[in-house]
C-alpha positions, 0 to 999 in steps of 0.5 A: 831225440832218445829212441825207444824200440818200443814205438817200433813193435807193438805191444802183445794184443790184450787177447794173448794171440801174438801175430809174431808168433804166426810169422815164426810159424810160417818161416818153419814151414818155409824152410821145411819144418813141422811147427807142429813137432817135439822140440818146434811146438813152443819155438813160435812163443819163444821167437814172439817173446824174444822179439818182443823183448829185444825191440822193446827193451828199455834199460830205463833212464839216463839220469842225472849229472853230477857238478865236478870240475874236471879242467878239461879231463878226458872221461873214457868208458870201455868195452861196453858189450853190446848185441844189436841186429844188422838190418841187412840180414836180421842177423845179431851183431856183437861189439864192443864199444867204447865212449869217451867225452870232456865234461862241461862242469858236470859228469854223467854217471858211470852206468849211464853210458851202458844205458845209451849204448844199449838204448840204441843197439836194440833196434834194426842197426848199422854199426855205423849208424850205431856210434854216430846214434850213441855220440849223439845222445851223449851230447845232448845229454851232457851237453858237450860237443867234445865226444868221440865213440869207437866200436868193434864188431862182428857180424854174423851176416858176414861170420855165418852166411855169404864169405862165412869168415870172421872179421871185426869191423871198427867204426869211429866218431870223433866230435868236437876237440877229438875231431882234430889229429892231436893230443885229444885224438890220440889220447882216445886211440891210445887208449882204445887200440891197445884193448883191441889187439 
């Protein structure tokens, strides 16, 4: 099932007043700021617009498949850059995502992989679920169980709070032919790791 973030946040009310502006004003007051001072007067409106834009982002239709005989070829799309929000602290994390799959008689257009990745990133997430969601949709769209997704991300909830130490987290999903520790999986790992080091 395809997730659309528009389902989570309602659209801005018709009267023009966005209740998210009230949230931003309250937040500013609670951290000791004056939302009416110069520099902050328009911040609640900008805050509301950003949350609506990010959470309501629609990357468009995934598209159609193209007939192609691939004879077990692995297709790999790497270094898809995206941003998401940690559901534990509401802080951003950035990821570089690599998707591999083995087509079954038809291939998915290149840009569609980024569309799928962004669709799942534009919601409150954890990186482990993000890679699973992407893998599940690739399987749903292509009909191929042979899907691998690897993401490497830096999470600001670790870099700028708590331990305050930058680090990269790697999470992966290996399905179908990639599940076994054999040649297909080694091919994906060999293509992903040099880019990450």
